[in-house]
C-alpha positions, 0 to 999 in steps of 0.5 A: 486520470492525472499522471502520478509519480511512479515508485522507482524503488519498492520503498517509494510506495509507502511514501507515496501512499502516505502523501496521496492518502493525506491529500485525499487522493483515492485514485492516486492511492489505487494507482500504487496497486496492480490491476488485480492486487489483493488488499487484506482490508477491511480487517478480516476481509479482502479487497480485490482489484484496483477499482475496488481498492479505489472505492474503498479508499474513497470511503476511508479518506472521506473521514480525512484521516492523517497518516504518518510515515513509518520507518521501513524495515529492510526490503527483500528483492528477488528478481522482479518481486519485492517484500516491503514492511514497516512497523506500525506506529498505530499499534497494528503490529507490522505491515507487509507488502509484496510489490512487482517491478513493472515493464517500465521499471516502476513498482506496484503493490500486488499484495498488501497486508496493512495490519498484522498483529500476533495472536494474543496469548 
């Protein structure tokens, strides 16, 4: 597996996600997640584990979607855990991720909620 740039701050993960997705690099996207990470995708479901996330992104990226950077909301950090979030440009509501600092000081996602829209009233 090629060496990928590491996320040195929790906020770096979103930038790297967009860069790797737009490059069609499913393995690079999966490398942003911990080995047993949980991704709340596809909608209404979950994808568990880095290998399953890689397989999912291979399918998603086969259609060559374009991802736009989204402005981050302030990151909350407590020790080695961080909560990152963005306001979705595609109308999906908000996106939220929990990242954990790794032994080498880099950050990886452990939980990813890419689509969260408030219930319709």
